[in-house]
NUVOVEX-393890 format. One record per residue (C-alpha): residue in three letters; x, y, z. Coordinates in steps of 0.02 Angstrom, whole numbers, padded with zeros to 5 digits, always signed. Each point is the difference from the previous one (the first is absolute). Layout:
N
ALAXYZ ...
END
This chain:
79
MET+09394+05812-10778 PHE+00056+00127+00137 LYS-00173+00065+00030 ASP-00089-00168-00028 LYS+00105-00074+00153 GLY-00061+00151+00094 MET+00178+00074+00014 ARG+00021+00176+00033 THR+00189+00020+00043 PHE+00169-00072-00054 ALA+00006-00089+00159 ASP-00163-00095-00030 TRP+00070-00054-00173 LEU+00168-00042+00076 ARG-00080-00105+00125 TYR-00111-00086-00132 TYR+00161-00026-00113 ASN+00098-00078+00137 ASN-00137-00122+00051 LEU-00013-00059-00168 ASP+00182-00039+00001 VAL+00018-00069+00177 ALA-00147-00123+00005 PRO+00071-00121-00143 GLY+00178+00015+00081 LEU-00072-00042+00167 GLU-00110-00141-00065 ALA+00161-00084-00084 LEU+00097+00027+00154 GLU-00131-00102+00095 LYS-00009-00140-00116 MET+00195-00016-00004 ARG+00010+00009+00187 ASN-00133-00142+00014 PHE+00104-00110-00131 TYR+00160+00023+00100 THR-00092-00017+00173 GLU-00054-00177-00054 LYS+00179-00044-00021 GLY+00054+00067+00171 ILE+00076+00166-00063 ASP-00050+00166+00054 ILE+00045+00117-00145 LEU-00020+00154+00109 LYS+00129-00075+00125 ASP+00118-00119-00069 ALA+00056+00098-00153 VAL+00030+00171-00052 SER-00045-00010-00193 ILE-00088-00110-00116 PRO+00164-00079-00058 GLY+00047-00031+00185 VAL-00177-00088+00025 SER+00038-00115-00145 LEU+00169-00043+00058 HIS-00074-00045+00173 TYR-00136-00104-00080 LEU+00134-00083-00109 LEU+00121-00036+00132 ARG-00142-00057+00120 GLU-00109-00101-00119 ARG+00107-00068-00138 LEU+00178-00029+00079 SER-00051-00066+00179 GLY+00021-00186-00051 ALA+00089+00024-00173 GLN+00194-00047+00003 ILE+00102+00136-00060 PHE+00117-00061-00127 THR+00189+00048+00000 ALA+00140-00048-00120 ARG+00057-00133+00115 ALA-00177-00072+00021 LYS-00017-00003-00191 LYS+00168-00098-00016 ARG-00063-00133+00131 MET-00159-00020-00085 ARG+00097-00046-00166 CYS+00096-00144+00081 
END
C-alpha cells in the first residue's frame, strides 16, 4: 500500500494516515454543528464540551416553558 499510494517517505504515510482519521471526524462535526445551529446553539461558541452542548440544548429547548416541580408544588397539587 505504501508504494501503491505513491508514498516515498514516512511523512507521506503520516499525512495519508492523518487524512483518513481527520475527514470522518470533520464530517461528523459539520453534521453536529448543523443540527444544533438549527436549534439556535453554536456548539463552537456556546459550550466547551459535548455534555455542555447537551445541557445547553436541554435548558434552552426542554425547560423553557416547563414548570419545575418542587416538594411544595407537589403538595399543592395533591390538594
